[in-house]
N, C-alpha and C positions, 0 to 999 in steps of 0.2 A: 588302313588303320595303322599299319606299322610305320608308313611314311609320316603320317600325322603325328605319331608318337615321338618321332625324332625331332620334330620342330618344337621350339620353346613356346609353351602355352598353346601348342597346337596351331600356331600361326607361323608361317614361313617368314624368313627375314625380309624378302622383298615385299611381301604383303603387309607386314608390320610397318615397314618403312613408308609405304604409300599411305597407310592409315595415319601414322604419326605425322607425316608431312602435311596431310589434309587438316588434321587437328591444329597443327602449328599455324597454318595459313588462316584458318578460321579465328583462332584466338588473336592472332596479330591484327586482323582486320577489325575485330570487335574492339580491341584496345585502342586502335587508331581512331575509330569512330567515337568512342567514349571520350578520349582525350580531346578530340576536335570539338565535340559538343561542350565540354567543360570550359575550354579556352576561347571559344569563338564568341563574338559579340552577340548579345541576345536580340538585338533589333538592328535593322539596317539604318545607318546614319550616314549622312553626307559630310558631317563635320560642321555644316553651316549653323546648326542649332546649338553648338557648344560656344560658350563665351570664351573670351581671351584667356581667362585664368584656368578654365577647364582644359583648354588646349595646351596651355603651358604645363600644367601638372601632368597631362598625358604624355607630353613630349620629354619633360625633364624632371618630373617629380617636384618635391618641395622647393628645391633651389631655384628652379626656373619660374615657378609660380610666384615666389617672393620677389625675385628679380623683376618679373613683369609688373608686379604691383608697385615696386619702388620706381621703376621707369615711368609708369603712368603718373605717379605723384610728382615726379620731377618734371614731366612734360606739362603738368597743370600748374607748376610753380609752387606746389605745397612743400616739396623738398628741394634741396639744392646742395651741391658739393660744399663741404665745410672746409675750414682752413687746414685741418689735418688731412693728410693725403689719404685717399681711398675711404673717406667717410662722408656721411650725409647729415644734414641738419634741417630742422623745420624752418621754413621761411614765412609761411602764412597759414591761416586757419583752413582746415579741410571742411568744405560744405558736405556734411555727412548725409544729407537727404538723398543725394544721387550717387553716393559712394558705394562701392562693392564691399561686402563684409571684410574681405582680406585687406582692402585699403584702409578701412576704419581701424582694424586691429594694428596694422603697421603704423598708422599715424599715431594711435594711442601709445604704442611702445616708444616711438620717436619723441613724442611729447614728454614722456617720462624720463627718457635717457638723454634727450637733447641732441647728442651726437652718437652715431653708430656706423659701423662698417657693414657692407652687404653680408659678410659672413656672420656677423653678430645678429643681424636681422633674421637670417635663416635659422640660426640656433634658437633664438627667442621664440620664433613663430612656429617652430616645427610641430608642436602639439596643440596649436591654437584651434579654436572651434571652427574658424573659417576653413582651415586646411583639412580638418577632419570631415567637415561637410562636403568639401570638394571631392575628397577621396570617396566618400559614401555615394555621392551622385554618380561618379564614374564606375564604381563597383555595381550599383543598381542597373546602370546601362550596359553592364558587362563589357566595359571598355578597359577596366582594370581587373586583375585577378585578386580575389581576396585570399587571405592566409588560409582559410578553410578549404577553398577550392584548390589552392596549391598543394595542400597536404593530401587531398583526395587524388590529385593527379600523381603525386609522389608515391602513393600506395598501389597504383595500377599494376606495377611490375609484379606484385604478389600473385596476380592471377596466373602468372607463368610457372609458379612453383609446382602445382600439381602436374603440369605437363613435363617439367624437368624431372620430377620424382618418377613419373612413369618411364621416362627414358632411362633413368638410373637403374630402376628395378629390372627393366628389360635387359640392360647391359649385364647386371649381376646374374640374372637367370641364364642368359645366353652363355656367359663365361662358365657357369656351373655345368651347362650341357655341352661345353666345348664347341659352341657355335660362334661364327664370326660376329663380332659386335662393333667393328670399326664404323660401319655406316650408321648404326643406331647412335653411337656416341657423337659422331659428327652432326647428325640431324638434331640431336638434343641441344648441342652447343649453339648451332645456327638459329634454332627456333627461339631460344630464350634470351640470347645476348642482345638482339635489337631492342626488345621491350625493356630489358633492364637498363640499357644505355640511355633510354629516353624516359626514365622513371619520374623525373621531376622537371618542371619548366625552368628555363634558364633565367627568365625575368618575371616581373609581375604584370606585364602587359601582354595581351593576346598578340600573336605574331602578325595579325592582319590590321593592326592599328595604323601602320604606315600609310596605306592609301587614304585613310580618314584624314590624317594630318596633311597629306599632300593636297587633297581636295579643298580642305579648309584654307590652306595657304593660297591656293589659286583664287578662291572666292574672295579672300580679303585683299589680294592684289588688285583684282578687278573692281571691288567695291570696298575701299578702305573705310573702317568705322569712323563715324564723326567723333570729333574730340577736340 
């Protein structure tokens, strides 16, 4: 009983360190699993079922999707380089029956402006219905991360606060009892810093979208779309 009384909270330093380390590992694994679930694709896709504009948006966002649509219209002879450098102009009517929504919106903008540069096209179409729909489709397939999901991932680090608080309280109590606290302090730092460092995703795409794009690229090289 006397020995137990000398220990902070009745728990020896080594015992507390083992318990604290176990809790740290469990919390870290749980946060890793939750983060992976939030950022991973919701269904397995080979990339072959995505159209060229979905793939372009997934790979390069609005800029690449608009560039792909402009390139398609140029290949079909609807658009062509204008007299002014780095600009495009309308050359012929777009058969809208078989055109993709983004192609129709781009053609409509070009028809109104007559001449535009690729940068102007991207700025004008950034909030267009076609691009909003493209983004929604990719978010529904969990190939893009929505703003809400990104915020949820960004708040995961808060789960480490109680663990850190426990370590701090133990350090304060140990100091008051004149007990060594170096190991507890070190353990608290190491257990909370990795989770805090990864508190938010760096991008808006899940990290595993790369293989999807690579597979789609190989499929299209073997079987190029008719056009």
